[in-house]
N, C-alpha and C positions, 0 to 999 in steps of 0.2 A: 253368824247367828241367823237362824231361820225365823222369819216373822210369820206366825200362823195367820191364815186368812180368817177374818170374821166379818159378819155383816150385821149392822144395826138397822132394823126395819121398823117403821111406824105403822101401827094399825089403829083404825078407828074403833072405839068401844061402842057397844050397842046403845048406850045412853047418850051418845053424842060427844063424849069426851075423847081425848087423844091419850093413848097409852103407849109407851115405848116398849116394844118387844124385841128381843134379840135372839138370834140363832147363830149357831156355829156353821160356817160353810167349809166343808172339807176340800182338800185339794182335788183337782180334776180326777174323776174316775173312781174315787173311793165311795163305796156304798155302805151306809151305817149298818151295824150288826147288833141285833138284840142278843144280850148275853144272859141266859137264864141262871138264876141262883135259887135253888129250892129252899123254901122256908123264909125267904126274904120278901118283905112286903113291897120293896122297891123294884123298879125296872131299870136295868143297866143297859146302856147303849154305847157301843164303841162308835164314836163319831168320825174318827180319823186315826190313821196309823201309817208311819213311814219309817224306812230303814235309815239308820245313821251309822252304818258299818255292818259287818257280817253278822254280829250277834246283838246289836243294839237297835231298839225300836223306840220311837217317841209316839205316844198315844194321847188322844183326847177322848174323854168319856163323860157321860151324863148319867146321873141317877135321879129318877123321879120316884118319889115315895110320899107317904103320909106327912112327912116333915118338910116337904118341898122339893126343890130341884137343886142339885149340886153338880158343878163341873170340875173335872180334874184333868190336868196336863201332867204327864209322867214319862220319865225316861226309864227304860227297862232293858236289862241284860237278859236276853232270852236263854242263853246257855247257862249262866250262873244263877238265874232266877233271883235277881236282885233288882230293886227299884229305887227311884228317887223322885219325889214329887217336885214338879217344876212350877206348879201354880194350882191353887184351889179357889173356888168361889161359888157363890149362889147365882152368879150371872157369868156370862162369857167375858164381859168386861172386867169383872173382879178377878177371874181366873187369869186373864192376860196380864193384869197389873201385879198380881201376886208374885212374890219372890220365891226362888227355890227353897225347899225345906231342908231338913236334916240330911246328913250323908246317906248313902245307899243303905237299904234295909232288906232283909230276906223276906221273900214272899211266903205266906203261910198257906199250905195246901187247902184248897176249898174256899179261901177267903174271896171277897169280891175283887180285890186287887189281883189275886192269882187268876181267877176266871177271866177277867177282862184282859189281863196281860197275856194269857195263853191265846185268846182270840186275836189279839194284836199281833203276836208273833206268827200266827198262822196266816193272817190276811195282809200284813204289810207287804208292800211291793218289794220285790227282791232286785 
């Protein structure tokens, strides 16, 4: 079982209070990729992706939009275009604690999962 790296950092708020902010730290060498989705008010960022076999990729992504920030950890079969959520959350910590979801499901052409998944399949280290 691979444990994803994550970093919890503290930052001082301008009013003098302390607020915990967290950010996902990708494995060495991975550069985040912005994934455009026309018509969506959210911004999708592929934060990390790595291979777990010739056709399988695990990815971590973030969506920032009017409703807030959401993180997703997902296993994806690039050849069969099927995915399984491994963790979801409004924070990195929630995503990491979340349990895997339903069995694999088919990606829908043009969906956010499809577009982020395609970017992961292209950029994951081989």
